[in-house]
C-alpha positions in Angstrom: 0.0 0.0 0.0 1.5 3.3 -1.1 1.2 6.0 1.5 0.5 9.8 0.8 1.0 10.8 4.4 3.0 9.2 7.3 2.8 10.8 10.7 4.7 9.5 13.8 4.4 11.0 17.3 3.7 14.4 16.0 3.7 17.2 18.7 3.2 20.9 18.7 3.0 23.5 21.6 2.3 27.2 21.7 3.4 29.1 24.7 3.9 26.0 26.7 0.4 24.7 25.9 0.3 21.4 24.1 -1.9 21.6 21.0 -0.9 18.4 19.3 0.2 15.6 21.5 1.8 12.5 20.1 -0.5 12.0 17.0 0.3 9.0 14.8 -1.5 7.9 11.6 -1.0 7.0 7.9 -3.1 8.1 4.9 -2.9 5.8 1.8 -2.8 7.4 -1.6 -6.3 7.9 -3.1 -8.1 8.0 0.3 -10.4 10.8 1.6 -9.3 11.1 5.2 -10.9 13.2 7.8 -9.7 14.8 11.0 -12.9 15.1 13.1 -13.2 17.0 16.3 -14.6 20.2 17.9 -12.9 23.5 17.5 -9.8 23.6 19.6 -9.0 19.8 19.2 -5.8 20.5 17.2 -7.1 19.7 13.7 -6.1 22.9 12.1 -2.6 22.8 13.6 -2.0 19.3 12.2 -3.1 20.6 8.7 -0.8 23.6 9.0 2.1 21.3 9.7 1.1 19.2 6.7 1.0 22.2 4.4 4.4 23.5 5.7 2.9 26.7 7.1 3.7 25.6 10.7 7.0 24.0 11.6 7.0 20.5 13.1 8.2 20.7 16.6 8.6 17.0 17.4 7.9 13.7 15.6 8.2 12.6 12.0 6.1 13.7 9.0 6.5 12.3 5.5 4.3 13.3 2.6 4.3 11.6 -0.8 7.4 9.7 0.3 9.4 12.8 1.3 10.4 14.3 4.6 8.8 17.6 5.3 11.9 18.6 7.2 14.2 18.3 4.2 12.0 18.4 1.1 9.4 21.1 1.9 9.8 22.9 -1.5 9.1 19.8 -3.5 6.2 18.7 -1.3 4.6 22.2 -1.7 4.9 21.8 -5.5 2.8 18.5 -5.3 0.0 19.5 -2.9 -2.9 21.9 -3.0 -4.2 23.7 0.1 -7.5 25.4 0.8 -7.3 27.1 4.2 -10.4 28.2 6.3 -9.9 31.7 5.0 -9.9 31.7 1.2 -6.9 34.1 0.9 -8.2 35.6 -2.3 -7.5 39.2 -3.3 -10.9 40.9 -3.3 -9.7 43.8 -5.5 -8.7 41.6 -8.4 -10.9 39.7 -10.8 -11.4 36.0 -10.7 -9.0 35.5 -13.6 -6.3 37.8 -12.2 -6.4 35.9 -8.8 -5.6 32.6 -10.6 -3.1 34.2 -13.0 -1.0 35.6 -10.2 -1.2 32.4 -8.3 -0.1 30.4 -11.3 2.9 32.7 -11.7 3.8 32.0 -8.0 3.7 28.3 -8.9 6.0 28.9 -11.9 3.4 28.6 -14.7 3.7 31.2 -17.5 2.2 32.1 -20.8 -0.7 30.6 -22.8 -0.4 27.2 -21.0 -1.2 28.8 -17.7 -4.1 30.8 -19.2 -5.5 27.6 -20.8 -5.3 25.8 -17.5 -7.1 28.6 -15.8 -10.0 28.7 -18.3 -10.3 24.9 -18.2 -10.6 25.0 -14.4 -13.1 28.0 -14.4 -15.3 26.1 -16.9 -15.2 22.9 -14.7 -16.8 24.7 -11.8 -19.1 27.0 -13.9 -17.1 30.2 -13.2 -16.0 30.8 -16.7 -18.7 33.6 -17.2 -17.3 35.3 -14.0 -13.6 35.5 -15.1 -13.7 39.3 -15.3 -15.7 39.8 -12.2 -14.1 41.3 -9.1 -13.7 38.6 -6.3 -15.3 41.0 -3.8 -18.6 40.8 -5.6 -18.9 37.0 -5.4 -21.0 35.1 -3.0 -19.3 33.0 -0.2 -20.1 29.8 -2.2 -18.5 31.1 -5.4 -15.4 32.3 -3.5 -15.0 28.9 -2.1 -15.2 27.4 -5.6 -12.5 29.8 -6.7 -10.3 28.7 -3.8 -10.7 25.1 -4.7 -9.7 25.4 -8.3 -6.8 27.7 -7.3 -5.5 24.7 -5.2 -5.9 22.5 -8.4 -3.8 24.8 -10.7 -0.7 22.5 -10.4 -2.8 19.3 -10.6 -1.7 18.2 -7.1 -1.5 14.7 -5.9 -2.8 15.6 -2.5 -5.5 18.1 -1.5 -5.5 19.6 2.0 -8.7 21.3 3.1 -9.5 23.0 6.4 -13.2 23.1 7.2 -14.2 23.1 3.5 -17.9 24.0 4.0 -17.7 26.2 7.0 -20.2 29.1 6.9 -21.6 27.9 3.5 -25.3 27.8 2.8 -26.9 24.3 2.1 -26.7 24.7 -1.7 -23.0 25.6 -1.7 -22.3 22.9 0.9 -23.9 20.3 -1.4 -22.0 21.5 -4.4 -18.7 21.2 -2.4 -19.5 17.7 -1.4 -20.1 16.7 -5.0 -17.0 18.4 -6.1 -14.8 16.6 -3.5 -16.4 13.3 -4.3 -15.4 13.8 -8.0 -11.9 14.6 -7.1 -11.7 11.5 -4.9 -13.0 9.4 -7.8 -10.3 10.8 -10.0 -7.7 9.3 -7.6 -6.6 12.4 -5.8 -5.8 12.0 -2.1 -7.8 14.3 0.1 -7.5 15.2 3.8 -10.0 17.5 5.5 -10.7 18.8 8.9 -14.4 19.1 9.9 -16.6 19.1 12.9 -19.6 18.4 10.6 -20.5 14.8 11.2 -22.6 14.6 8.0 -19.7 15.8 6.0 -17.3 13.3 7.5 -19.8 10.4 7.0 -20.5 11.3 3.3 -17.0 12.1 2.2 -14.4 10.2 4.3 -13.1 6.7 3.8 -11.7 6.9 7.3 -11.8 9.5 10.1 -9.4 10.2 12.9 -11.2 11.4 16.1 -9.1 14.2 17.6 -9.7 15.6 21.2 -7.4 17.9 23.1 -4.5 17.3 20.7 -4.7 13.5 20.9 -5.9 10.8 18.5 -8.6 8.9 20.3 -9.7 6.5 17.5 -9.4 6.0 13.8 -11.6 3.9 11.6 -14.2 4.1 8.9 -17.3 6.1 10.0 -19.5 3.0 9.7 -17.1 0.9 11.9 -16.8 3.6 14.6 -20.5 3.9 14.9 -21.0 0.2 15.1 -18.1 -0.2 17.6 -19.4 2.3 20.1 -23.2 2.3 19.7 -24.4 -0.4 17.3 -27.4 0.0 14.9 -29.6 2.1 17.1 -29.6 4.5 20.1 -32.6 5.6 22.2 -32.5 9.3 23.0 -34.5 10.7 25.9 -34.9 14.4 26.6 -36.0 15.6 30.0 -35.6 18.2 32.7 -32.1 18.2 34.0 -33.3 17.6 37.5 -34.6 14.2 36.4 -31.3 13.1 34.8 -30.0 11.4 38.0 -33.1 9.4 38.5 -33.1 8.0 34.9 -29.4 7.4 35.0 -29.7 5.2 38.0 -32.5 3.2 36.4 -30.4 2.6 33.4 -27.4 1.6 35.5 -29.5 -0.9 37.5 -30.5 -2.5 34.2 -26.9 -2.6 33.1 -27.5 -0.4 30.0 -24.7 1.6 28.4 -25.7 5.3 28.3 -24.3 8.8 28.0 -25.6 12.0 29.5 -25.3 15.2 27.4 -27.0 18.4 28.5 -30.7 17.5 28.9 -30.5 14.3 27.0 -29.6 10.7 27.7 -28.4 8.4 24.9 -28.8 4.7 25.6 -27.4 1.8 23.7 -30.0 -0.8 22.6 -29.3 -4.4 23.2 -30.8 -7.8 21.9 -32.0 -8.4 25.4 -34.2 -5.4 25.6 -36.9 -4.1 23.2 -37.7 -0.4 23.4 -40.8 -1.0 25.4 -39.2 -3.4 27.9 -36.1 -1.2 28.4 -37.9 2.0 29.1 -41.1 0.7 30.6 -42.3 3.3 33.1 -40.0 6.0 31.9 -41.8 9.4 31.7 -39.9 11.5 29.2 -41.1 14.5 27.2 -39.3 13.0 24.2 -38.1 9.5 23.5 -36.9 8.5 20.1 -35.2 5.5 18.5 -32.7 6.6 15.9 -29.5 5.7 14.1 -26.4 6.8 15.9 -23.9 9.2 14.3 -20.3 10.3 14.7 -21.3 13.0 17.1 -22.7 10.2 19.4 -19.4 8.4 19.1 -17.4 11.5 20.0 -19.7 12.2 22.9 -19.3 8.7 24.3 -15.5 8.9 24.0 -15.0 12.4 25.4 -18.2 13.6 27.1 -18.4 16.6 24.7 -20.0 17.1 21.3 -18.3 18.1 18.0 -19.4 21.7 18.1 -17.7 22.7 21.3 -14.4 24.3 21.8 -12.3 27.1 20.3 -10.3 27.1 17.1 -6.7 26.1 17.2 
């Protein structure tokens, strides 16, 4: 199996605070790999080290078979990066933004212009080539940032929160676009705290909490491992949480408390009626578990919590 990324015991601190603490994982070529966790988990810092914008403090990091310590220039020529902030020049046109970036990459002349027009057409921006970037919607700016990252036809795409703050239509377009790039054989690594995004796009996800890797598997296997096919969710007054928790504990049922909710794992020994007979809850629902439920069970917090790091 040929690897696109190899990480061993990666560490990074800022001001004495450990942000990435001993993370180890591999990403095979052609895989869409997700770093999943709340803001503040260390995901963005890992991506910054992968893109070369933040120095590796401790550990080993190889990309496309090259050490980032000794071959950063070559690595940068073979990857495409889309940061959280698009980094576009709002006072230039769509075409000018891409032309300037292509020159930064070392592309000149008609070949560069042909490549730009080809990419603009591929994302239906060819009729906006002479439009100022500042006049584009958030979704169209994101499209422009994506194709800018593809100018050099990179082997590896690195995306930090690719659909953050996008409306549903732009988010769905982005998911279709990334699935297409994955089908073309491009390796993709994304950070997200969107469980739907991770389940739709990623072959495997690494769950990150407080700078540590807490598990790594396919979304389906993670959900099956920690919750099974169904969970029962009860919502209630917080003052009643202790009572219902004790009843579940007596019945040897796995559960997790989160805010005003209890999530309980169904088992073959109990049907819904048997398990919760006599429970008086304003809301009780049987549903399929998701990655947020997995993260909650492992850490006690949901994927939307924290501050960006």
